[in-house]
Structure formats: structure tokens, C-alpha cells
N, C-alpha and C positions, 0 to 999 in steps of 0.2 A: 907774678901779675895777677892783677883782678881780671876776672872773667864776665863781658856783658850776659847778662842772663838769656837774651835771646841768640847765643854763639850758638850754631849746628854743632852737635856731637853724634856722632856713632858709638850706642853702647852695646850692641848685642849683633852678631853676625851667626849664620848657620847656613850648613849645605847637607842635602839630602841626595840618596840614589836608591834606586831600586832595581833590582835585578829577577824580579819575579817570573818563574817559569808557567805558573797559572794565571789565567786571565782572571779568574774570580779573586785571586789576591793582589792583584796589581790598580795600585791607586790612581784616581784620575789626576789631573793637574792642580785642581784646587787643594786634594788631600794631601798631594805629594808639595805642596807649597806650605800647608799646614803644619807637615813635618820640619821643613827647614825654618819656618817661624817659630816652632817650640823651641827648635835647637837653638835659635838666636835670644830668644827669651833666657834659656837655661845659662848662654854664654853671659848675657847682661848679669847673672848671679839673681834673675828674677825667680819667685816662686811659682809665677804664671803672667801669662800675658797681660800688662796693664791695659785700661781703655784706651784706644787708639781712636785718635783725630780722623787719621785717614789711611785706608788700605790703597795702595797703587802698586798695580801689576803691570808687567810687561806684557804686551800684546804677543800671543802665543798662537801657533797654527796645529797643534796636534788635537784639540778639541775645541768645538764650539759652545760657548756659553753667551747667555745672554747679558749677563755681570758678573763675569769671574771674581772680581775684587769681593762682590756681596756673597758669593758662594765662599770664599775662603774667609769671609768675617763671621758667616755662620757656623764655622767650627770651632769658634771662640766664644759663640752665643752674643756676637756684638753687631749692633746697628750704628757704624760708624756716621760721623758727620759727612765724610767724603769716601765715594769708592771711585776709583779710576783706573783706566787702562791707558797704556801709551801706544802708539802710532807703530808702524813695523820698523824694523832697524837692529841692526847690532849696537848702533850706538846709543840706544835708548837707555839702556840702565844707567851710562852715566849723564847723559842728559835730564833722566829724571832726579838723580842724586842734586845735579846743579839745581834744578826747579824747586826741591824739595828744600834744600838748603836756604836760598833765596826765599820761600816762604816762613821758613821759620825766623830767618834774621828780621823779616818784616813783620814779624807777630802774626801772620795769618794762620798757623798751626803749630800746636806746639810736641806733637809726636807721630809718627807716620811709619809703617810698615812698607817698605819698597821688597818685591819679592817677583818673582818668575819661575815656570816650570815647562818643560817638555817632556812629553811622553811618546815620544816618536817612535821609540823602539817598539813598544808595545802596541802602538795604533797600525804599525806597519803590520806587524806580525798577525794582528786580529783580521785587518783588510787581507791579507792574503790567503787566511784558514776560513774566509767569510763568518767570524765570529762578530754579534753584536755585542759591543761592550755597554755595561750597566750603568754608564756614568750620568751625573746629570744634565739634563736638557730643559730643566723647566725655566719659564720667564721670571723674575722677580718683581719687586713693587716699583724699582725704579731704574732706568737707565745709568750706565757710569759716565763719568766725565771724560773726555776723549783730551789725553795730554800728548800734544806734538801733532805735526801734520803729516799725513802720508802724500810723498811725492812720487812720482814716475821715474823709476829707475831706468826704464828703456826708452829709448827714442822711436816712433814709429818707423824710422830707416832702418834702425838696427834691429827690429822685431822682423821688420819683412827679410831679412837677411839671415834669419834664425840665430841671430847671437842674443840670447836670453837668459843664460845661466853663469853662476858665478865660476863653475867647473870650464866654461870656455873663454871667460875674460882675463882672469888671476893668470894664467899660463901665458895671455899673450903680454900681460905685464912683465913676467919674469923674463921672456925672450928681450925684451925693451931693456930691462935693467943689465941683462948680460952682456947685450953688443955695447951700451953705454959704458960698460966698466971696461970694456975690452978684453974680457976674458973668452978663453976657449970653451967650447961646449963641454968638455970633459972637466976643466978646471970648475967651471960655475957647478955642474951637476955635484962636485965633491964639496963645495963650499955649501951649498943649500942642503945636503943631505948630513954635512958636519953640525950645521946650525938646528936642523930638526932632532938630531940624535942628542943634541944638549937640551933641547926641549923635553925629548922623550926621558932624560934622566932627572928631569925636575918632576914628572909625572909619575914617575917611578916611586918617589918619596912623598907625593901627595896623596891622602888617604880618600880623599873625595876625586880624585881622578877617574875617569872612567876606563882606562887602558893603561896599566901599569908593568906591563912585559917590557923588559929591557929591548932594545933595538939598535944593531949597529949602522953606523952612517951607511955601509956597503948593503945592508939589506934594505935601507930605506929607498935607496936610489935604483935598484936593480927589480927590475918586472920579473916576477914569476906567478905561479898559481894564487900564491894570497894578497900579491901585490900587482895587479895588472896595470897596466899604463891605462891612464883615463884621457887627460888633455896633456899632451906632449908640452914641455916635457916632465909633466908632473905622473908620478907612479900614485897609488891609492894612497898610500903611507905620507904622500904630501898633500893630500886634500882633508878639508874640514870633514869632523867625522859626527853626523847628526845624527846616528842611529844610537840614541841614549834617552834613558828617563833619568833626569836630573831636575833638581831644584837648588836655589840658594835665596836668601833673605837677609835683609838689613834693617835694624833699628835704628832711625835717626831720630832724634828730639833736641830741644833747646837743653842748654846748660841749667837752665832752672828746673826742668821737668827731670834730668838725670839728678840733681839734687834730690829733688821731693821724691823720688822713687827709691834712693839711696843705692845708686849703681857705683860701686867703687871708682875712685878716679884713675887706679890702674888700668880701668876698662876702657876709659874714654879714648877715642881717635876723632880727631878734629878735620874736617874737611875745611881747606882753606881757600880755594878758588876754583874757578871751572872756565870753560869756554867751549863754544859750540859753533861749528859754521860748517861749509861744504865745499867741495870742488864744484869747477862748472857743471852742470845739471847730468849731461849725459857724457859717456866716454868719447864719442865722436866728437865732442866739442872741446876734449883736452888738448893744450898743446905739447904735452910729450906725454907717453906711457912709462916713461921711467923719471918721472917728477911728482910730487904731490905739494904744491905751494900752500894749500888750504893747511895743509899738518903743520908745515912750517909755520904758519901765520898764527893759527889756532894755539899752538902748544907754546910758543913763545908768548904770546899774549896770556894764558893762564898763568905762566911763571911771573910776567910783568907784575901784574895785578898784586903778588906778595913779593915783588922785589928780590926775585930768585933768577938763576939761570939753570941750565940743564945739568951744568957741574955741580950743583946743589943739590941735586936728587939722588939717593942713595937706593932707593927700591922703585923698577920699573915694570909695569906692564903693558907690553904692546899687543893690540889685536893681532891675534894671530891664526886666521882663518886657511891662508895659504902663504907658502915663504915669502912670495910679491909682497904681502901685505907689510911684514914685519920690515924687510929691507927697506922697502919706501916709507915707512914710519921711524925706522931708525935713522935713515940720511937725512930726513926732514928735520927730526929733532935734535940732529948733532950725536947720535950714541953710536958706539962702536957695537958692529956684531958680535964681537967676543965679550961684550958684558951680559951679565943674566938679564934677560928681556922679557922672560916671563915667571910668572909667581905660581901658576898653576900647571903649567905643561903645553898650554895651547889647544886649539880646539879639535886636532888630530887626537892627541892623546888623553887630555883631560876630559875632553869632550867638547861638543858643539852643539850645545841645545838652543840652535836656532837664535833668536834676537836675545836670548838671557845669559850667554858667556859671561859677559863683563860683570854682571852680579856676582859670578863667583869670584871672578879677579879681584872684585873690590874687596869681598869676605876675605879671601886668602892674603890680599895686601893688609888689610886692617889686623890681621893674626899675625903677619910677618912684623909691622911695627910695633906691635905690643911685646912681641918675643925679643926684640932688640936688633933686629936686621938691619935696620936704619932708624933716622929720625924723620926722613921727608921722602914721599913716595908721588910717583905720577902714573896717572892711569889714560891709556888712549884706548877710545871705543870708535869703532868703526862699521858704517852700516854701507850696504850697496856694494859697488864695486870701487873701493877706498874712495866712495863718494862723499858721506856724511861724518864728521868727525866730533868727538865731545871728548873733553880732557878734564881730569880731576887731579887736583895738588892736594895732597893730605899731609898731616902732622901729628908725631905723637904729643906734641905741645902745641897750647892755643896760639894762634897766630895775632901778631900786634893790630892786624886790621880786621873789620868784621868780613864775614863770607861775601865774596863777588862773585858772580858770572856774567861773561859779556860774550857777544856775538860780533865778531870782526867780519861779517861777511861783505860790507860794503866796498873794503879795500879787496877782497878776492875777485869779488865780481868786475873790478877794472884791471885783471889780468888778463895778458893776451890770451885768445881762443881760436880755435881752426873752424873754418867751416867746411861741410861736409858736401861732397859732390854728389849729385844723383848718377847712378850707373851710366846712364845713358851719355850723360856730361863728362864721366870720367874715362870713355874708353879710349884707351892708347897707353902710352909707355907710363909708368909709375914705379917708385921704389917700395919694396917691402921695408915697413916701420915697426911691424911687431905680427907674431903669429903663433898658432897654435895648430896642433893635429889633433882631433878627436878619434879615439880608439872605440872599437866595438868592446861589448862584454867579454869576447873571445879575445880580445887584445890585438885586432886587426887595425891598424890605420885605415879611416873610412873618410874623413872630413876637413878640409883645411878651412881656416879662418885666418885673414889676414889683413891688417890696418896698414893702407899704402900712403904714402904722401905723393902729390902731383907735383909738377913742375912749379905750378903758381901757388904753393904751399897749401893748397887744399888737401883734405883728408879723404880717401874714397876706401870703402869695403871690399875685398875681393874673396870669395867664396869657390871651392871645388869639392865636388866629389870624385874626382879622377883619382883611381887608386894608386897609378902609379906615381903621380907628384904627391899625394899624402903620403907615402913611403918613403919617397927621395926627400922630403922635407922633415923626416925624423933624424938626418944624417945629417953633419956637418951645420953652420951659420947660414941662415937666410935674411936676416935682417941687414939691410943694406942692398940686397941684391936688386938689379933690374927685373921689371916683369912687366907683362902686360894684361891690360882688364879689357873684357869685352863690354859690348854694351849692355848685357845683362848683369852685369859685376862679375862675372867669373875670372877667376885668376888664371892667368897662362903665363907659362916660363919657357 
């Protein structure tokens, strides 16, 4: 079939890791991005990086720049038409891909570099040792364009209860999923650890994974000196690993530009469609901790745009910060947990470079499509607390339709939500809906967080620092148990 010259095409992908022991040898994030971009240019069969219209960078946490996209462009002696940085969120690499492909299909730009990096491992080591890193801090002559909009992920009520971190929230999803499935605690722990062992096996074979040491399911689920319990029921090996120095890059352009550059057609991979949406804004508003209707609707919408169903997809990469995210994503998209649901190994083993994991997933998916692992792929990106979602459908052949990305948010906003009761108004009987027990670094249970339902179907938060209750809630199933909340929101049983 003939290809519209404005068709978006991925022509090159690259990934880079650094494990430098010396701070003097460690690259700053922009330099590590440059390594990945060079690898992407080489992957495209180009002798050097061509003139780029737009350098677009994923928002990063490990170093502050005035305009990191400009710093990156300077590594290649370029002063591009556009330098841009995204808002925060693990969904942003796919969101950025969707926006860029729309710009290419509309003729707004012809070639862009999409990239990101985190050097959290080096930054944290330097902070602990009191070392000042000699990395760029200067202001440049222009500010970057901001792509996307930062949204608060935590409500004032949640912050007041101390519910502020992913390691607190995702384990609560896990207990809700377990109860909804009707599994015993032991049965579910085995299922989750076996899922994560399969992810580990993918990382072992991934040359760009951060952790490539094989782990058994029993090792993953059993607390020990190197695998402490973090937020029950998650051990350390069931948490995202952000202690990494990693970068990934994708070069995407129009078909006309790819032809002009002489990139072999064997290397072309086609973004077909995309969708971006979000669950109800705060976890307190969600109807259920065991369901993610926005993933279901967003994923189906992205597939509908190109006339596909999930059964037509050969290759899948689901966002995998914690096992509950994978289970919710698979359930909402209609995927079996027995399928290969990661191409990288996930954020525990492949590495969780904050917002940029999905750039690695896209790069790896492109490689796998080229190598014949399948004809069509779906990538799901997640930000916040299974909050913000971006989907991308990819093919090794061009699609009959021009790339489109859509935002089915209005339909999601109409779905049922819960009201949150203030502590004083929630005092009295309640039913535990989901919970976790946070542990000290010595592995001792120390603080309970529980989402509770009241008789009128409102939600209320229950929190307790009682050592005996924290220990007790690490044994048996507590979802569905009757509890009492006092006027300060303390959980009593």
C-alpha cells in the first residue's frame, strides 16, 4: 500500500545505562540522554544525528535544569525549532509519543527526538556522601515548552492522613484485588510472586535491564535481610526500583523524512493510534480499589480507532511499578496474567527511572516488532496511583488509517464515584475495603492505612500506629472485616 508522506514512523531507538563508581565519570542526565540518542541514530543506520525539529524530554527528578532539552541539543551542536519538557507522570512517554505523532500527521513537524533519563542512583550516592556534582546548572536563552499539565495526585484529606506515597497506595490495591478474586492470602502471594518471577525472567534476557540476577518466586515473596517487607503484602522485590541511572530515546519522523534520510524500510515501525485519559482524580473518589474503568475504556478506544480488539495484539507491555498495577491493567484490557505482559522485565527488575520507564518499553517493543516477535503491539503507560493512562498501538506494517489519538475523558467522568467522609463525620462502624501495613527499615510493622466503607456507601480513611494492630493485620484477610473509626480517623477493631 502507498504511504501518506505525513505518516509517523519510528526509525531509531536507543537505551543507555551507567554504573560508574566514580562521581567524576558519572554523566549528568542530559549527557546520558545524549548516549541514548546516539544509540538511536546508529540504530536507524545514520552516520550522525540529523537536524532535529524538536527535542522533547520527559520531566525528570534527579537534576534541575533551566531547559534540559536545550542542554541535550547542545551535545549535538543543534539549536532546534522547539525544546520541550513534559509534566510529571509515568504516563508521559506514551502521551508524548501520541502528541508527537499527531503533530507529524498534521505537518507541524517532520522529525523529533523523544527521550528521558534519570540518574537517581548517582544523585542519592552523592547526597549521602556530601559530594557536589559538577553538572550543568546554567540558564539558557529560552525556556522549554511545557507539554501536558501537572495535576495533584493527592487530595488534602489524603495528605492529612499521611497517605502520600505509591508504596502506601499500591499495596492497598493489592489487598482489594485479592479479596475481590476470593483468593486466600497464601494463594494470592504465590500468584503475585510467580507473576513477578516471570517478569524477572524477561529482565534476565534484557541487555538494558538494571537487575539481571534470576530470582525464584519463593525468594520474591519471602521477607529476608535483602528483601524486607515494605508495605504489606509487598516485599522490596515487589516494589518499583528507582535506584538506577538509565536513559532511553526514540527518533520519530514523517515517512517522507525517513525516505529523505535513507532509513531502511526494514527499520520502520508505525505508531497506529493512541489514547490518553485518567481515573477519577483522587483515590478517595474511586468507586472500587479493585477496578480501573479508565484503563478499560482508554485501551478499548485506542484499539477501536484502528479496528482492532485485544485479541489482535501480539506484543504487550503493561506498566509494572507494582504487581497490583499489572493485575488491574490486565483485567481491564482483557488479558490473561499467563501472557507475557512485559517486554523489559518491569520497573523492579528492568528499572524504574521515575517518569521515563515507558520510553524503555517503547524502545524494546520496537526492537521486538522488528525481530518478528509479532505484528502488532500495545503499550500501556500509567502515572500516579493507577491514575493517568496513555495507550499506544504499534505495527510493523503501515496502518490503513492516518495516526489518531483521542481522549475519552468525558465518558469516564460520568462513571460512579464515592464521597469521602471527614473523620468526625465517619466516627462509628465501618467495613475495611482495602489496607496495608507499612514496615520500618528493620522490618517491623508500624503503621496501618485502611480504606473503609460506611453504611451509606461513603468512603472513610482509617489510620493506626498501634503496634499490636499493625502486627495482627499482617496475618489473615482483613478486607471485609467490621471495624470502628473514632472521631480522629483512628482505626479500631
